[in-house]
N, CA, C and O of each residue as an XYZ file, in Angstrom:
900
protein
N     243.810     38.501     30.624
C     242.379     38.316     30.382
C     241.824     39.523     29.635
O     242.104     40.665     30.002
N     241.041     39.277     28.593
C     240.461     40.354     27.823
C     239.341     41.031     28.588
O     238.593     40.386     29.323
N     239.236     42.340     28.406
C     238.086     43.065     28.919
C     236.856     42.560     28.186
O     236.947     42.139     27.033
N     235.710     42.600     28.846
C     234.479     42.038     28.276
C     234.148     42.642     26.913
O     233.755     41.923     25.995
N     234.307     43.978     26.778
C     233.964     44.622     25.510
C     234.904     44.181     24.389
O     234.485     44.060     23.238
N     236.180     43.939     24.724
C     237.142     43.464     23.740
C     236.795     42.054     23.305
O     236.842     41.742     22.115
N     236.447     41.196     24.260
C     236.082     39.826     23.922
C     234.831     39.784     23.061
O     234.708     38.938     22.176
N     233.907     40.694     23.319
C     232.688     40.771     22.506
C     233.026     41.083     21.058
O     232.456     40.495     20.138
N     233.960     42.015     20.858
C     234.375     42.361     19.499
C     235.058     41.182     18.814
O     234.793     40.901     17.646
N     235.933     40.497     19.536
C     236.634     39.359     18.956
C     235.663     38.232     18.600
O     235.800     37.596     17.555
N     234.692     37.991     19.465
C     233.695     36.957     19.186
C     232.849     37.327     17.972
O     232.531     36.482     17.135
N     232.493     38.610     17.894
C     231.691     39.075     16.755
C     232.474     38.945     15.462
O     231.912     38.587     14.427
N     233.775     39.235     15.514
C     234.616     39.091     14.329
C     234.667     37.635     13.868
O     234.585     37.355     12.672
N     234.800     36.726     14.803
C     234.850     35.307     14.459
C     233.544     34.869     13.789
O     233.564     34.146     12.793
N     232.421     35.309     14.338
C     231.125     34.959     13.761
C     230.961     35.565     12.376
O     230.442     34.921     11.464
N     231.409     36.812     12.223
C     231.309     37.484     10.925
C     232.153     36.772      9.878
O     231.688     36.518      8.767
N     233.392     36.452     10.231
C     234.284     35.785      9.285
C     233.707     34.439      8.848
O     233.779     34.082      7.672
N     233.149     33.710      9.774
C     232.566     32.410      9.442
C     231.369     32.581      8.506
O     231.182     31.790      7.581
N     230.557     33.620      8.749
C     229.373     33.833      7.905
C     229.780     34.245      6.492
O     229.140     33.846      5.519
N     230.852     35.048      6.377
C     231.331     35.456      5.054
C     231.853     34.238      4.294
O     231.547     34.061      3.115
N     232.629     33.412      4.960
C     233.177     32.212      4.323
C     232.063     31.267      3.885
O     232.141     30.656      2.819
N     231.033     31.151      4.707
C     229.901     30.290      4.352
C     229.203     30.787      3.100
O     228.783     30.001      2.251
N     229.085     32.125      2.994
C     228.398     32.717      1.846
C     229.293     32.768      0.607
O     228.854     32.477     -0.505
N     230.575     33.150      0.827
C     231.536     33.278     -0.284
C     232.861     32.667      0.155
O     233.712     33.365      0.706
N     233.040     31.389     -0.081
C     234.215     30.682      0.455
C     235.564     31.304      0.115
O     236.491     31.244      0.923
N     235.688     31.904     -1.077
C     236.991     32.450     -1.471
C     237.095     33.964     -1.256
O     238.003     34.605     -1.786
N     236.171     34.529     -0.484
C     236.150     35.986     -0.330
C     237.462     36.524      0.228
O     238.030     37.456     -0.342
N     237.949     35.968      1.313
C     239.150     36.504      1.950
C     240.403     36.226      1.117
O     241.341     37.023      1.115
N     240.414     35.106      0.419
C     241.537     34.818     -0.463
C     241.618     35.854     -1.564
O     242.696     36.360     -1.877
N     240.468     36.170     -2.155
C     240.432     37.184     -3.206
C     240.746     38.567     -2.651
O     241.463     39.343     -3.283
N     240.210     38.882     -1.468
C     240.418     40.200     -0.860
C     241.889     40.452     -0.565
O     242.355     41.588     -0.653
N     242.613     39.411     -0.220
C     244.025     39.568      0.151
C     244.918     39.900     -1.036
O     246.064     40.309     -0.848
N     244.412     39.730     -2.255
C     245.248     39.953     -3.439
C     245.293     41.415     -3.875
O     246.161     41.789     -4.663
N     244.374     42.251     -3.377
C     244.379     43.664     -3.755
C     243.008     44.292     -3.606
O     242.040     43.611     -3.266
N     242.923     45.587     -3.859
C     241.662     46.297     -3.722
C     241.381     47.164     -4.942
O     242.297     47.720     -5.548
N     240.109     47.272     -5.295
C     239.648     48.173     -6.354
C     238.338     48.800     -5.908
O     237.289     48.523     -6.490
N     238.386     49.642     -4.880
C     237.154     50.224     -4.331
C     236.451     51.129     -5.333
O     237.076     51.694     -6.231
N     235.162     51.253     -5.165
C     234.352     52.029     -6.096
C     234.344     53.520     -5.780
O     234.157     54.343     -6.676
N     234.545     53.870     -4.520
C     234.478     55.280     -4.129
C     235.524     55.588     -3.061
O     236.001     54.700     -2.354
N     235.865     56.871     -2.965
C     236.616     57.380     -1.817
C     235.627     58.120     -0.938
O     234.970     59.060     -1.386
N     235.523     57.702      0.297
C     234.598     58.285      1.278
C     235.414     59.094      2.273
O     236.248     58.539      2.988
N     235.182     60.399      2.326
C     235.829     61.264      3.319
C     234.748     61.684      4.293
O     233.877     62.485      3.951
N     234.796     61.153      5.497
C     233.701     61.357      6.436
C     234.169     61.727      7.827
O     235.347     61.988      8.071
N     233.207     61.740      8.725
C     233.446     62.118     10.121
C     233.798     60.877     10.943
O     233.409     59.760     10.603
N     234.534     61.093     12.018
C     234.915     59.993     12.904
C     233.754     59.485     13.751
O     233.888     58.461     14.422
N     232.630     60.171     13.734
C     231.470     59.822     14.553
C     231.104     58.341     14.390
O     230.982     57.836     13.274
N     230.933     57.664     15.520
C     230.661     56.220     15.500
C     229.302     55.877     14.917
O     229.041     54.718     14.594
N     228.430     56.873     14.779
C     227.081     56.619     14.266
C     227.001     56.655     12.745
O     225.932     56.441     12.173
N     228.134     56.926     12.085
C     228.135     57.031     10.623
C     229.188     56.090     10.025
O     230.145     56.545      9.399
N     229.009     54.781     10.220
C     229.947     53.811      9.634
C     229.621     53.587      8.167
O     228.572     53.032      7.839
N     230.503     54.011      7.293
C     230.199     54.034      5.856
C     229.799     52.676      5.295
O     228.873     52.593      4.488
N     230.472     51.624      5.703
C     230.148     50.315      5.151
C     228.771     49.830      5.599
O     228.057     49.170      4.844
N     228.409     50.165      6.831
C     227.120     49.718      7.361
C     225.959     50.453      6.702
O     224.996     49.823      6.264
N     226.041     51.786      6.627
C     224.896     52.557      6.130
C     224.732     52.472      4.619
O     223.724     52.922      4.075
N     225.725     51.892      3.938
C     225.603     51.680      2.498
C     225.608     50.191      2.146
O     225.692     49.829      0.972
N     225.520     49.341      3.151
C     225.578     47.874      2.992
C     226.708     47.461      2.054
O     226.504     46.683      1.122
N     227.892     47.987      2.310
C     229.060     47.667      1.498
C     229.904     46.591      2.176
O     229.776     46.336      3.374
N     230.758     45.979      1.389
C     231.628     44.918      1.895
C     233.079     45.400      1.903
O     233.404     46.393      1.253
N     233.952     44.702      2.635
C     235.366     45.061      2.597
C     235.864     45.100      1.166
O     235.613     44.182      0.384
N     236.578     46.178      0.825
C     237.082     46.345     -0.524
C     236.243     47.259     -1.391
O     236.674     47.644     -2.478
N     235.039     47.618     -0.928
C     234.145     48.458     -1.735
C     234.461     49.950     -1.616
O     234.311     50.696     -2.584
N     234.898     50.384     -0.432
C     235.048     51.818     -0.173
C     236.435     52.112      0.393
O     236.861     51.486      1.364
N     237.128     53.059     -0.213
C     238.387     53.583      0.308
C     238.004     54.728      1.249
O     237.178     55.564      0.884
N     238.588     54.782      2.454
C     238.034     55.638      3.505
C     239.069     56.542      4.163
O     240.201     56.139      4.429
N     238.642     57.781      4.417
C     239.398     58.694      5.272
C     238.391     59.383      6.174
O     237.435     59.991      5.692
N     238.600     59.290      7.493
C     237.655     59.903      8.440
C     238.423     60.733      9.468
O     239.537     60.390      9.864
N     237.804     61.821      9.882
C     238.390     62.673     10.919
C     237.276     63.474     11.586
O     236.117     63.386     11.181
N     237.621     64.243     12.594
C     236.634     65.051     13.293
C     236.009     66.071     12.342
O     236.711     66.889     11.748
N     234.686     66.015     12.204
C     233.892     66.970     11.411
C     234.203     66.919      9.917
O     234.059     67.916      9.209
N     234.630     65.753      9.447
C     234.870     65.520      8.005
C     235.535     66.709      7.307
O     235.011     67.265      6.342
N     236.711     67.077      7.834
C     237.455     68.198      7.261
C     238.370     67.741      6.121
O     238.863     66.613      6.114
N     238.583     68.643      5.158
C     239.614     68.428      4.145
C     240.404     69.722      4.030
O     240.015     70.646      3.314
N     241.531     69.771      4.755
C     242.395     70.947      4.736
C     243.435     70.802      3.633
O     244.012     69.731      3.447
N     243.664     71.861      2.923
C     244.615     71.807      1.814
C     246.062     71.674      2.277
O     246.952     71.428      1.462
N     246.308     71.834      3.582
C     247.652     71.631      4.121
C     247.740     70.366      4.979
O     248.699     70.179      5.727
N     246.735     69.510      4.863
C     246.699     68.273      5.636
C     247.272     67.133      4.798
O     246.598     66.608      3.912
N     248.510     66.753      5.079
C     249.173     65.726      4.291
C     248.472     64.374      4.381
O     248.528     63.581      3.441
N     247.816     64.110      5.503
C     247.113     62.835      5.642
C     245.976     62.738      4.628
O     245.880     61.761      3.886
N     245.114     63.758      4.600
C     243.986     63.755      3.663
C     244.467     63.815      2.220
O     243.923     63.131      1.353
N     245.480     64.628      1.959
C     246.001     64.742      0.594
C     246.628     63.433      0.128
O     246.518     63.072     -1.044
N     247.285     62.722      1.041
C     247.872     61.434      0.689
C     246.796     60.424      0.315
O     246.944     59.675     -0.651
N     245.720     60.410      1.079
C     244.616     59.499      0.784
C     244.008     59.821     -0.579
O     243.775     58.923     -1.389
N     243.754     61.096     -0.825
C     243.154     61.502     -2.098
C     244.075     61.175     -3.270
O     243.627     60.659     -4.294
N     245.357     61.476     -3.116
C     246.323     61.195     -4.176
C     246.403     59.704     -4.449
O     246.409     59.278     -5.604
N     246.465     58.921     -3.401
C     246.553     57.468     -3.561
C     245.298     56.920     -4.235
O     245.371     56.028     -5.080
N     244.138     57.471     -3.844
C     242.880     57.022     -4.433
C     242.826     57.328     -5.921
O     242.416     56.486     -6.720
N     243.238     58.526     -6.289
C     243.149     58.962     -7.682
C     244.198     58.279     -8.555
O     243.907     57.869     -9.679
N     245.410     58.160     -8.038
C     246.523     57.740     -8.896
C     246.956     56.291     -8.753
O     247.626     55.757     -9.637
N     246.581     55.644     -7.649
C     247.105     54.307     -7.406
C     246.018     53.242     -7.292
O     246.048     52.233     -7.996
N     245.065     53.476     -6.403
C     244.109     52.421     -6.079
C     243.208     52.070     -7.250
O     242.835     50.908     -7.412
N     242.854     53.044     -8.064
C     241.995     52.755     -9.206
C     240.536     52.783     -8.865
O     239.757     51.982     -9.381
N     240.152     53.701     -7.997
C     238.751     53.866     -7.647
C     237.942     54.101     -8.908
O     238.350     54.872     -9.776
N     236.801     53.444     -9.015
C     236.035     53.540    -10.245
C     234.591     53.916     -9.990
O     234.032     53.649     -8.927
N     234.011     54.537    -10.983
C     232.575     54.840    -10.985
C     232.178     54.991    -12.435
O     232.381     56.047    -13.034
N     231.619     53.954    -12.995
C     231.274     54.036    -14.399
C     231.762     52.829    -15.160
O     232.002     51.776    -14.569
N     231.911     52.962    -16.440
C     232.221     51.832    -17.302
C     233.721     51.548    -17.336
O     234.553     52.448    -17.221
N     234.027     50.287    -17.493
C     235.418     49.868    -17.635
C     235.859     50.083    -19.075
O     235.167     49.688    -20.014
N     237.009     50.709    -19.238
C     237.546     51.005    -20.571
C     238.660     50.004    -20.864
O     239.772     50.141    -20.354
N     238.363     48.998    -21.686
C     239.344     47.958    -21.959
C     240.547     48.476    -22.726
O     241.634     47.904    -22.642
N     240.359     49.565    -23.479
C     241.473     50.088    -24.266
C     242.553     50.687    -23.392
O     243.731     50.675    -23.750
N     242.148     51.219    -22.231
C     243.126     51.814    -21.316
C     243.415     50.907    -20.137
O     244.186     51.253    -19.241
N     242.769     49.709    -20.150
C     242.962     48.745    -19.071
C     242.662     49.360    -17.712
O     243.377     49.119    -16.740
N     241.598     50.155    -17.652
C     241.235     50.779    -16.388
C     239.841     51.353    -16.444
O     239.152     51.263    -17.460
N     239.444     51.932    -15.360
C     238.117     52.518    -15.286
C     238.153     53.960    -15.791
O     239.156     54.656    -15.635
N     237.058     54.397    -16.392
C     237.039     55.683    -17.069
C     236.690     56.840    -16.158
O     236.862     57.994    -16.550
N     236.211     56.576    -14.967
C     235.831     57.667    -14.081
C     235.930     57.247    -12.619
O     236.018     56.057    -12.318
N     235.916     58.205    -11.725
C     236.017     57.913    -10.302
C     235.180     58.906     -9.505
O     234.868     59.999     -9.978
N     234.824     58.505     -8.292
C     233.952     59.302     -7.443
C     234.590     59.538     -6.082
O     235.088     58.610     -5.445
N     234.567     60.777     -5.651
C     234.999     61.154     -4.303
C     233.772     61.712     -3.587
O     233.066     62.560     -4.131
N     233.520     61.240     -2.371
C     232.339     61.681     -1.626
C     232.755     62.238     -0.270
O     233.403     61.552      0.520
N     232.377     63.496     -0.004
C     232.587     64.132      1.295
C     231.270     64.042      2.042
O     230.249     64.543      1.571
N     231.288     63.401      3.212
C     230.044     63.108      3.922
C     230.012     63.741      5.304
O     230.836     63.426      6.163
N     229.048     64.643      5.512
C     228.778     65.187      6.835
C     227.531     64.536      7.398
O     226.930     63.679      6.749
N     227.137     64.931      8.590
C     225.943     64.330      9.189
C     225.294     65.279     10.187
O     225.947     66.175     10.723
N     224.015     65.077     10.428
C     223.286     65.881     11.398
C     223.827     65.621     12.802
O     224.434     64.584     13.069
N     223.594     66.586     13.692
C     224.028     66.475     15.091
C     225.526     66.198     15.207
O     225.962     65.418     16.055
N     226.302     66.844     14.347
C     227.754     66.655     14.350
C     228.383     67.362     15.549
O     228.186     68.562     15.743
N     229.129     66.626     16.337
C     229.751     67.210     17.524
C     230.794     68.255     17.182
O     230.941     69.240     17.904
N     231.529     68.053     16.077
C     232.526     69.034     15.663
C     231.879     70.345     15.246
O     232.361     71.421     15.601
N     230.775     70.254     14.485
C     230.052     71.458     14.077
C     229.465     72.161     15.295
O     229.474     73.390     15.372
N     228.957     71.384     16.241
C     228.409     71.958     17.463
C     229.490     72.671     18.270
O     229.235     73.715     18.871
N     230.694     72.105     18.282
C     231.808     72.733     18.992
C     232.155     74.076     18.367
O     232.483     75.028     19.075
N     232.085     74.154     17.033
C     232.344     75.428     16.356
C     231.302     76.468     16.737
O     231.643     77.618     17.014
N     230.047     76.076     16.751
C     228.969     76.982     17.142
C     229.183     77.489     18.565
O     229.038     78.681     18.836
N     229.528     76.578     19.469
C     229.738     76.972     20.865
C     230.906     77.941     20.993
O     230.829     78.911     21.747
N     231.984     77.687     20.264
C     233.147     78.569     20.311
C     232.786     79.972     19.849
O     233.197     80.962     20.454
N     232.013     80.046     18.774
C     231.602     81.351     18.241
C     230.663     82.062     19.217
O     230.796     83.267     19.432
N     229.729     81.341     19.801
C     228.794     81.938     20.759
C     229.522     82.416     22.009
O     229.241     83.500     22.519
N     230.454     81.612     22.500
C     231.215     81.995     23.692
C     232.048     83.240     23.421
O     232.171     84.112     24.282
N     232.621     83.320     22.221
C     233.435     84.486     21.866
C     232.569     85.736     21.761
O     233.003     86.823     22.141
N     231.346     85.590     21.247
C     230.442     86.736     21.128
C     229.969     87.217     22.493
O     229.746     88.409     22.705
N     229.820     86.266     23.416
C     229.348     86.618     24.760
C     230.448     87.236     25.613
O     230.162     87.976     26.554
N     231.693     86.939     25.292
C     232.826     87.459     26.054
C     233.906     87.893     25.072
O     234.833     87.139     24.779
N     233.779     89.090     24.579
C     234.683     89.578     23.528
C     236.118     89.755     24.012
O     237.035     89.837     23.196
N     236.324     89.814     25.304
C     237.676     89.996     25.840
C     238.438     88.677     25.963
O     239.660     88.665     26.112
N     237.709     87.582     25.900
C     238.349     86.275     26.072
C     238.965     85.813     24.755
O     238.423     86.080     23.682
N     240.085     85.128     24.839
C     240.730     84.582     23.640
C     240.200     83.182     23.374
O     239.753     82.488     24.287
N     240.256     82.781     22.118
C     239.792     81.446     21.750
C     240.714     80.401     22.353
O     241.934     80.524     22.245
N     240.152     79.365     22.991
C     240.998     78.314     23.574
C     241.919     77.707     22.522
O     241.500     77.458     21.391
N     243.154     77.475     22.893
C     244.119     76.874     21.974
C     244.251     75.398     22.319
O     245.073     75.009     23.148
N     243.431     74.588     21.672
C     243.432     73.148     21.893
C     243.585     72.440     20.547
O     243.386     73.059     19.502
N     243.933     71.159     20.556
C     243.989     70.439     19.281
C     242.687     70.529     18.498
O     242.706     70.633     17.272
N     241.554     70.489     19.199
C     240.266     70.550     18.524
C     240.018     71.907     17.884
O     239.594     71.975     16.730
N     240.276     72.992     18.615
C     240.030     74.320     18.044
C     241.002     74.628     16.910
O     240.642     75.314     15.953
N     242.230     74.125     17.013
C     243.169     74.328     15.909
C     242.705     73.570     14.666
O     242.764     74.092     13.552
N     242.248     72.344     14.865
C     241.764     71.533     13.751
C     240.537     72.167     13.090
O     240.400     72.146     11.867
N     239.660     72.723     13.905
C     238.400     73.271     13.403
C     238.459     74.764     13.092
O     237.440     75.359     12.742
N     239.631     75.373     13.214
C     239.719     76.826     13.063
C     239.180     77.343     11.728
O     238.536     78.392     11.729
N     239.400     76.675     10.588
C     238.805     77.192      9.346
C     237.275     77.180      9.391
O     236.627     78.106      8.903
N     236.703     76.125      9.978
C     235.241     76.058     10.078
C     234.721     77.068     11.091
O     233.659     77.656     10.885
N     235.448     77.275     12.177
C     235.045     78.294     13.156
C     234.984     79.656     12.491
O     234.042     80.417     12.711
N     235.975     79.962     11.685
C     235.996     81.244     10.970
C     234.806     81.364     10.025
O     234.220     82.439      9.897
N     234.445     80.260      9.358
C     233.300     80.290      8.456
C     232.001     80.490      9.244
O     231.123     81.234      8.805
N     231.872     79.839     10.389
C     230.670     79.993     11.211
C     230.506     81.438     11.663
O     229.386     81.944     11.741
N     231.614     82.100     11.960
C     231.557     83.496     12.374
C     230.970     84.399     11.289
O     230.432     85.466     11.585
N     231.075     83.965     10.034
C     230.569     84.769      8.921
C     229.101     84.498      8.604
O     228.500     85.210      7.800
N     228.519     83.468      9.234
C     227.131     83.109      8.948
C     226.160     83.934      9.768
O     226.435     84.255     10.924
N     225.034     84.278      9.183
C     223.953     84.951      9.910
C     222.988     83.882     10.406
O     222.165     83.369      9.648
N     223.100     83.560     11.673
C     222.269     82.513     12.269
C     221.272     83.085     13.271
O     220.667     82.342     14.044
N     221.104     84.394     13.256
C     220.285     85.066     14.268
C     218.832     84.614     14.261
O     218.191     84.592     15.312
N     218.304     84.257     13.103
C     216.897     83.868     13.007
C     216.698     82.358     13.123
O     215.578     81.868     12.981
N     217.775     81.624     13.378
C     217.704     80.158     13.395
C     217.540     79.628     14.814
O     218.093     80.176     15.768
N     216.773     78.559     14.929
C     216.745     77.827     16.193
C     218.079     77.112     16.347
O     218.881     77.078     15.414
N     218.315     76.543     17.519
C     219.585     75.842     17.741
C     219.767     74.709     16.736
O     220.855     74.531     16.188
N     218.701     73.942     16.495
C     218.801     72.826     15.558
C     219.003     73.315     14.130
O     219.790     72.738     13.379
N     218.295     74.381     13.752
C     218.453     74.943     12.414
C     219.863     75.482     12.210
O     220.462     75.314     11.148
N     220.379     76.133     13.249
C     221.736     76.680     13.156
C     222.759     75.570     12.972
O     223.678     75.690     12.162
N     222.596     74.491     13.724
C     223.539     73.381     13.616
C     223.461     72.739     12.230
O     224.491     72.422     11.635
N     222.256     72.547     11.719
C     222.113     71.969     10.378
C     222.736     72.864      9.313
O     223.341     72.379      8.357
N     222.580     74.181      9.489
C     223.160     75.107      8.517
C     224.681     75.037      8.552
O     225.331     75.106      7.509
N     225.247     74.903      9.738
C     226.703     74.781      9.862
C     227.181     73.484      9.208
O     228.188     73.476      8.500
N     226.454     72.385      9.446
C     226.824     71.103      8.855
C     226.792     71.181      7.329
O     227.715     70.713      6.663
N     225.730     71.771      6.776
C     225.615     71.894      5.321
C     226.704     72.811      4.759
O     227.304     72.517      3.725
N     226.946     73.915      5.448
C     228.000     74.834      5.022
C     229.355     74.144      5.038
O     230.179     74.341      4.145
N     229.570     73.338      6.060
C     230.832     72.609      6.191
C     231.023     71.632      5.038
O     232.115     71.546      4.478
N     229.977     70.898      4.677
C     230.078     69.940      3.575
C     230.489     70.659      2.288
O     231.400     70.219      1.587
N     229.816     71.754      1.987
C     230.118     72.494      0.758
C     231.525     73.085      0.810
O     232.236     73.100     -0.195
N     231.920     73.567      1.983
C     233.253     74.137      2.162
C     234.333     73.089      1.897
O     235.327     73.376      1.230
N     234.140     71.882      2.413
C     235.146     70.833      2.226
C     235.145     70.307      0.789
O     236.200     69.947      0.266
N     233.984     70.260      0.149
C     233.937     69.891     -1.270
C     234.727     70.908     -2.088
O     235.479     70.539     -2.990
N     234.551     72.191     -1.766
C     235.317     73.234     -2.450
C     236.823     73.003     -2.274
O     237.597     73.150     -3.220
N     237.223     72.642     -1.058
C     238.643     72.397     -0.803
C     239.158     71.203     -1.610
O     240.249     71.255     -2.178
N     238.372     70.140     -1.655
C     238.769     68.970     -2.446
C     238.949     69.354     -3.907
O     239.898     68.922     -4.560
N     238.030     70.168     -4.412
C     238.089     70.571     -5.816
C     239.286     71.477     -6.114
O     239.711     71.588     -7.264
N     239.825     72.121     -5.084
C     240.998     72.978     -5.252
C     242.308     72.203     -5.095
O     243.379     72.733     -5.394
N     242.234     70.972     -4.636
C     243.443     70.205     -4.340
C     244.161     69.776     -5.614
O     243.553     69.649     -6.677
N     245.460     69.558     -5.485
C     246.281     69.219     -6.656
C     245.841     67.941     -7.364
O     245.803     67.926     -8.594
N     245.505     66.863     -6.643
C     245.091     65.652     -7.364
C     243.858     65.864     -8.237
O     243.758     65.295     -9.324
N     242.917     66.682     -7.761
C     241.688     66.898     -8.520
C     241.909     67.889     -9.652
O     241.473     67.645    -10.777
N     242.580     69.006     -9.374
C     242.799     69.998    -10.439
C     243.643     69.412    -11.561
O     243.435     69.725    -12.733
N     244.601     68.558    -11.194
C     245.435     67.922    -12.220
C     244.601     66.975    -13.084
O     244.727     66.963    -14.309
N     243.766     66.198    -12.443
C     242.911     65.270    -13.192
C     241.941     66.031    -14.090
O     241.710     65.633    -15.232
N     241.380     67.108    -13.587
C     240.413     67.879    -14.369
C     241.079     68.621    -15.528
O     240.429     68.904    -16.534
N     242.357     68.933    -15.395
C     243.063     69.661    -16.456
C     243.545     68.744    -17.575
O     243.908     69.210    -18.655
N     243.546     67.444    -17.314
C     244.064     66.482    -18.298
C     242.896     65.833    -19.044
O     242.141     65.064    -18.450
N     242.739     66.132    -20.330
C     241.607     65.568    -21.078
C     241.678     64.055    -21.227
O     240.677     63.410    -21.540
N     242.852     63.493    -21.005
C     243.013     62.047    -21.141
C     242.896     61.311    -19.805
O     242.964     60.083    -19.750
N     242.719     62.085    -18.731
C     242.619     61.470    -17.409
C     241.215     60.928    -17.181
O     240.285     61.238    -17.926
N     241.078     60.119    -16.146
C     239.768     59.616    -15.781
C     238.847     60.768    -15.388
O     239.301     61.788    -14.870
N     237.575     60.596    -15.635
C     236.591     61.584    -15.202
C     236.486     61.524    -13.677
O     236.327     60.448    -13.100
N     236.576     62.680    -13.035
C     236.487     62.751    -11.579
C     235.249     63.545    -11.189
O     235.039     64.659    -11.667
N     234.439     62.969    -10.326
C     233.266     63.657     -9.801
C     233.391     63.743     -8.289
O     233.759     62.764     -7.640
N     233.086     64.909     -7.721
C     233.153     65.113     -6.274
C     231.748     65.412     -5.762
O     231.092     66.340     -6.235
N     231.300     64.637     -4.811
C     229.961     64.787     -4.249
C     230.034     65.254     -2.795
O     230.984     64.939     -2.078
N     229.024     66.007     -2.374
C     228.867     66.385     -0.981
C     227.559     65.827     -0.458
O     226.487     66.181     -0.950
N     227.638     64.954      0.539
C     226.462     64.289      1.094
C     226.250     64.681      2.558
O     227.179     65.084      3.259
N     224.995     64.550      2.994
C     224.665     64.757      4.401
C     223.834     63.565      4.868
O     222.785     63.264      4.298
N     224.310     62.900      5.902
C     223.609     61.749      6.476
C     222.748     62.226      7.638
O     223.236     62.875      8.563
N     221.464     61.897      7.576
C     220.510     62.302      8.607
C     220.388     61.182      9.629
O     219.863     60.111      9.325
N     220.871     61.431     10.835
C     220.858     60.410     11.876
C     219.445     60.010     12.275
O     219.216     58.867     12.673
N     218.502     60.929     12.175
C     217.135     60.617     12.598
C     216.381     59.789     11.570
O     215.399     59.131     11.912
N     216.820     59.810     10.324
C     216.143     59.066      9.257
C     216.953     57.895      8.727
O     216.409     56.985      8.101
N     218.257     57.921      8.979
C     219.115     56.895      8.420
C     219.273     57.021      6.921
O     219.580     56.043      6.239
N     219.065     58.230      6.401
C     219.107     58.459      4.959
C     220.201     59.458      4.598
O     220.579     60.314      5.398
N     220.700     59.322      3.361
C     221.709     60.222      2.835
C     221.065     61.166      1.831
O     220.298     60.739      0.968
N     221.385     62.458      1.947
C     220.907     63.463      0.998
C     222.121     64.076      0.298
O     223.124     64.387      0.940
N     222.023     64.246     -1.013
C     223.107     64.895     -1.756
C     222.906     66.407     -1.731
O     221.827     66.905     -2.051
N     223.953     67.129     -1.349
C     223.893     68.587     -1.283
C     224.524     69.237     -2.502
O     224.068     70.290     -2.948
N     225.570     68.622     -3.048
C     226.310     69.247     -4.150
C     227.058     68.175     -4.934
O     227.451     67.143     -4.392
N     227.242     68.445     -6.219
C     228.025     67.556     -7.083
C     228.859     68.423     -8.006
O     228.338     69.326     -8.661
N     230.156     68.147     -8.056
C     231.070     68.957     -8.890
C     231.844     68.042     -9.832
O     232.214     66.924     -9.475
N     232.080     68.542    -11.042
C     232.907     67.816    -11.983
C     233.616     68.811    -12.885
O     233.313     70.004    -12.869
N     234.551     68.322    -13.664
C     235.314     69.203    -14.552
C     234.389     69.867    -15.561
O     233.478     69.230    -16.089
N     234.624     71.144    -15.827
C     233.832     71.871    -16.793
C     234.422     71.679    -18.184
O     235.636     71.752    -18.376
N     233.548     71.434    -19.144
C     234.018     71.227    -20.524
C     234.549     72.518    -21.102
O     234.989     72.545    -22.252
């Protein structure tokens, strides 16, 4: 027997599938043949930031990689595999279709953070606890190991004049820019930017405000001419 919450999900899926078929009868048949998403979304695992919902996108529109605190580590094979696949295989597009090359002329990668991020808050707490007890060592947990680059960055920030909410927002914004910088340093992006015949690649850093339901752009990077 299914747990009630599981049955609710299955029932919702059945209703959703029926509504999609009613609106677009061949949607699933077409979807099964392949994907050509418009963007690569690198975001947080937080359940309050579902990329397809907050952008009213459909299956096949967005290629996705999510993890705790929307990190992009240059030694993370999972994130690098997603980025490489997006750039070189999937054919993510943003812009005009170039019939001469039988492909799209540009692509977009978006790193998305959000307000009230639990991962960013954990970094702040770790730094505060370390400052309050200088003799204590940093806990060695999967979370602290994963967030260690961001923890180190938080330690370098001057947050003394910030309220708790201001400090958290500053960490979230700093994190977005930090991860955009990492994406721009990665091999798939540097290779694309170095090749004048490659597709145009643009990397964006966004922040989703949970209290407003709105996305704000913090940074945009592209190859320099």
